[in-house]
C-alpha positions in Angstrom: -8.5 12.0 -12.0 -6.4 9.2 -10.6 -5.7 8.8 -6.9 -3.6 6.0 -5.5 -2.2 4.4 -2.3 1.2 2.6 -2.3 3.1 1.0 0.6 6.8 1.2 -0.4 8.9 -1.2 1.6 11.9 0.4 3.2 11.6 3.6 1.2 13.7 5.3 3.9 16.7 3.2 3.0 17.0 4.9 -0.4 18.0 8.3 1.0 21.1 9.6 2.7 21.1 11.8 5.8 20.5 14.9 3.6 17.5 13.3 1.8 19.4 12.8 -1.4 18.4 9.6 -3.4 21.1 6.9 -3.2 21.4 5.0 -6.5 24.2 2.5 -6.0 24.9 -1.2 -5.7 24.5 -1.3 -1.9 21.7 -3.4 -0.5 18.3 -1.8 0.0 16.1 -2.9 2.8 14.5 -5.4 0.4 15.8 -8.9 0.2 18.4 -9.4 -2.6 17.5 -6.0 -4.1 20.1 -3.2 -4.5 19.3 0.5 -3.9 19.7 1.2 -7.6 17.4 -1.6 -8.5 14.7 -0.5 -6.1 14.9 3.2 -6.9 14.8 2.6 -10.6 11.9 0.2 -10.2 10.0 2.7 -8.2 10.6 5.3 -10.8 9.1 3.0 -13.4 6.1 2.2 -11.2 5.3 5.8 -10.3 5.7 6.8 -14.0 3.3 4.1 -15.2 0.9 4.8 -12.4 0.7 8.5 -13.5 -1.5 9.4 -10.7 -2.6 12.9 -9.7 -1.9 12.1 -6.0 -0.4 9.1 -4.2 -0.7 8.3 -0.5 2.7 6.9 0.4 2.7 4.4 3.2 6.1 3.8 4.7 7.4 7.0 3.3 11.0 8.2 3.9 11.9 9.3 7.5 11.5 12.6 9.2 14.0 13.0 12.1 16.8 15.2 13.5 18.3 15.7 10.0 16.0 14.0 7.6 12.8 15.3 6.2 10.1 13.3 4.5 8.8 16.1 2.2 12.2 17.0 1.0 13.1 13.3 0.3 9.9 12.7 -1.7 10.3 15.9 -3.7 13.9 14.9 -4.5 12.6 11.5 -5.6 10.0 13.0 -7.8 12.6 15.4 -9.3 15.0 12.5 -10.0 12.4 10.7 -12.1 10.7 13.8 -13.5 7.3 12.9 -12.0 4.5 15.5 -12.1 3.6 14.6 -8.5 6.4 17.0 -7.4 4.8 18.3 -4.2 4.6 16.4 -1.0 2.9 16.9 2.4 2.9 14.9 5.6 1.3 15.2 9.0 2.6 14.0 12.4 6.0 12.4 12.3 6.6 9.1 14.1 9.7 7.2 15.4 9.4 4.2 13.1 11.2 5.5 10.0 7.9 4.8 8.2 6.0 8.0 7.7 2.7 8.6 5.9 2.8 11.3 3.2 1.0 12.4 0.1 2.8 13.3 -3.2 0.6 15.2 -5.6 0.5 17.3 -8.8 0.0 20.8 -7.6 -1.5 21.8 -10.9 -4.4 19.4 -10.2 -4.7 19.1 -6.4 -4.1 21.2 -3.4 -3.6 19.6 0.0 -3.4 20.9 3.6 -2.7 19.0 6.8 -5.8 19.5 8.8 -6.0 17.3 12.0 -9.3 17.1 13.8 -10.1 16.5 17.5 -8.7 17.7 20.8 -5.3 16.5 21.8 -6.4 16.2 25.5 -9.6 15.1 27.0 -11.6 14.2 23.8 -13.7 11.1 24.9 -15.0 10.4 21.4 -12.2 10.6 18.8 -9.1 12.6 19.9 -6.5 13.9 17.6 -4.5 11.1 16.0 -1.2 12.1 17.7 -2.8 11.8 21.2 -4.3 8.9 23.2 -7.6 7.1 22.8 -9.2 5.7 25.9 -11.1 2.5 25.5 -11.6 -0.7 27.6 -9.8 -3.3 25.5 -10.3 -6.4 27.6 -13.7 -5.8 29.4 -12.2 -5.4 32.8 -14.0 -2.1 33.5 -10.6 -0.3 33.3 -9.8 2.1 30.4 -6.7 1.5 28.4 -4.8 4.2 26.5 -4.1 3.4 22.9 -1.8 5.4 20.6 -1.0 5.1 17.0 2.6 4.2 16.3 2.0 5.9 12.9 -0.6 8.6 13.4 -3.0 8.7 10.4 -2.5 11.7 8.0 -5.6 13.9 7.8 -5.8 16.2 4.8 -8.2 18.7 3.4 -7.9 18.2 -0.4 -9.3 20.2 -3.2 -9.3 19.2 -6.8 -9.0 21.5 -9.9 -12.7 21.0 -10.5 -13.4 22.4 -7.0 -14.3 19.1 -5.2 -13.4 19.1 -1.6 -12.3 15.9 0.2 -11.4 14.8 3.6 -8.6 12.4 2.8 -7.1 10.1 5.5 -4.0 8.1 5.0 -3.7 5.2 7.5 -1.2 2.4 8.4 -2.6 0.3 11.3 -0.3 -1.6 13.6 0.9 -5.0 12.4 -0.2 -8.0 14.5 3.1 -9.9 14.2 4.2 -11.1 17.6 7.7 -9.5 17.5 9.9 -10.5 20.5 8.0 -13.6 21.5 10.3 -16.3 22.7 7.8 -19.2 22.7 4.3 -20.2 21.5 2.5 -19.0 24.6 4.2 -15.6 24.5 3.5 -15.3 20.7 -0.2 -16.0 21.4 -0.4 -13.4 24.2 1.3 -10.8 22.0 -0.8 -11.6 19.0 -4.0 -11.2 21.0 -2.8 -8.0 22.6 -1.8 -6.6 19.2 -5.1 -7.4 17.7 -6.9 -5.7 20.6 -4.8 -2.6 20.0 -5.4 -2.7 16.2 -9.1 -3.0 16.6 -9.1 -0.1 19.0 -7.2 2.0 16.4 -9.9 0.9 13.9 -12.7 2.1 16.2 -10.9 5.4 16.7 -10.5 5.8 12.9 -14.1 4.9 12.3 -15.3 7.5 14.8 -13.4 10.2 12.9 -15.0 9.0 9.6 -18.4 9.2 11.2 -17.7 12.7 12.3 -16.8 13.8 8.8 -19.7 12.1 7.2 -22.1 13.6 9.7 -20.9 17.0 8.7 -21.6 16.2 5.0 -18.0 15.8 3.9 -16.7 13.6 1.1 -14.4 11.1 2.8 -11.6 8.9 1.3 -9.6 6.5 3.5 -6.4 5.3 1.8 -3.7 3.0 3.1 -2.5 -0.3 4.6 -4.8 -1.6 7.3 -2.6 -4.7 7.8 -5.7 -6.8 8.3 -8.5 -8.5 6.4 -11.2 -11.2 7.0 -9.6 -14.6 7.8 -6.0 -13.2 7.9 -5.2 -14.9 11.3 -6.5 -17.5 13.7 -7.3 -14.9 16.4 -10.0 -13.1 14.5 -12.8 -15.4 15.8 -12.0 -14.1 19.4 -13.2 -10.6 18.4 -15.9 -11.2 15.8 -14.7 -8.6 13.3 -11.6 -7.6 11.5 -10.4 -4.0 11.6 -11.3 -3.7 7.9 -14.9 -4.5 8.7 -14.9 -1.9 11.6 -13.4 0.9 9.4 -15.6 0.0 6.4 -18.8 0.1 8.4 -22.1 0.1 6.5 -21.4 3.1 4.4 -17.8 3.2 3.1 -17.1 1.3 -0.1 -14.1 -0.5 -1.5 -15.0 -3.3 -4.0 -12.0 -5.5 -3.0 -12.8 -5.3 0.7 -16.5 -6.0 0.0 -15.7 -9.0 -2.2 -13.3 -10.5 0.4 -15.9 -10.1 3.1 -18.6 -11.8 1.0 -16.3 -14.6 0.0 -14.5 -16.1 3.0 -13.5 -19.1 0.8 -12.1 -19.1 -2.7 -10.1 -16.5 -4.6 -10.2 -12.8 -3.7 -8.1 -9.8 -4.7 -4.6 -9.3 -3.2 -2.4 -6.3 -2.9 0.8 -7.7 -1.2 3.1 -10.6 -1.7 5.6 -11.7 1.0 8.3 -14.4 1.0 7.6 -16.7 3.9 10.3 -17.1 6.4 10.2 -20.9 6.3 10.0 -22.8 3.0 10.0 -21.5 -0.6 6.5 -20.1 -0.9 4.9 -16.7 -1.0 2.0 -15.4 1.0 -0.4 -13.1 -0.8 -2.9 -10.9 1.1 -5.4 -8.1 0.7 -4.0 -5.3 2.9 -4.3 -2.0 1.0 -7.5 -0.1 0.4 -9.1 3.0 -1.0 -12.5 3.4 0.8 -14.9 6.1 -0.2 -18.0 7.7 1.3 -21.5 7.1 -0.4 -21.6 10.5 -2.1 -18.5 9.7 -4.1 -20.1 6.6 -5.6 -22.0 8.8 -8.1 -18.7 10.0 -9.6 -18.0 6.9 -11.6 -15.2 5.4 -9.4 -13.1 2.6 -10.9 -10.6 0.7 -8.7 -7.5 -1.1 -9.8 -4.8 -3.2 -8.1 -1.6 -3.0 -10.0 -0.7 -6.6 -9.4 2.0 -7.9 -11.7 0.3 -11.3 -12.2 -3.4 -10.6 -11.6 -3.8 -7.4 -13.6 -3.9 -8.2 -17.3 -2.4 -4.8 -18.4 0.5 -5.2 -16.0 1.1 -8.8 -17.0 1.4 -7.7 -20.7 4.2 -5.3 -19.8 7.2 -7.4 -18.7 9.3 -4.4 -17.6 6.4 -3.1 -15.4 5.9 -6.6 -13.9 9.6 -6.8 -13.0 9.5 -3.2 -11.6 6.5 -4.0 -9.4 8.2 -7.0 -7.9 11.5 -5.2 -7.3 10.0 -2.0 -5.9 8.0 -3.2 -2.9 6.2 -6.2 -1.3 3.0 -4.3 -1.8 1.4 -3.2 -5.1 -0.3 0.2 -5.8 -4.1 0.5 -5.6 -5.6 3.2 -7.8 -8.9 4.9 -8.1 -10.0 6.7 -11.2 -12.9 9.1 -10.3 -14.5 12.1 -11.9 -14.1 14.8 -9.2 
């Protein structure tokens, strides 16, 4: 079967207040891309991907009127996708939810959050607070997820049970900084918070593995070795913390082993200054050791780096119009 993770930039902007897909010439949230262009590009990408389940990062909004599940099911219906069922966990206030779309003939999924919401000193439920001393001042700080990870109990048609976690860790960008010193303070504070979130996430993974569960972590960790100049202050990236010694993702492992030279990338951003693009490895599918015996094969659907994508000009164009991230898929016999 094929599982995938995909960060869809400003997916929420493609739906009206009743969660109907908007396909017109109005601008989407993407630069110089209309809603029709982005929606149609996404339809092509999801059709080509043909996954049994896709973890959507930055899924459409859930709010007073809008509903993520309804929007995603409307999207799947519009493009006749077999992933026509959707599920999400705790809503957030960022208009960027985490949700899974899946083929109900192949997969069943249930939101199954773990941990106590109050007073759990080890790994509380992801919609609550995590207490940790972030700056070694003997005072506990309270950390919250702006986008609580999605914890699912998943079962495949073959009967395999998975603990699947969708995650989108906080970006380290120093938004709101008015000068260089303020930007530095915000960047360091944001990195501390992100590393705390990674520790929280890793503790949940440890709990599942200790109970003998098959674990799959999917999503955008917004971090990687060597991604910014503040990493040396803390010793490890959040990717290294979450990966630990037992989870495996070949792209993450390769990047960690090769600090210099080429390594895989899953995102491509236009830089604010100049006429260049920044490429980064941000999106991952990490699996527990027991899943390594099920012939896993990873693929980044990069329009320039993946030979099969490059050979299909329509797919290349769709990938570039659809999002600033590219899907990552995992083919695995489960």
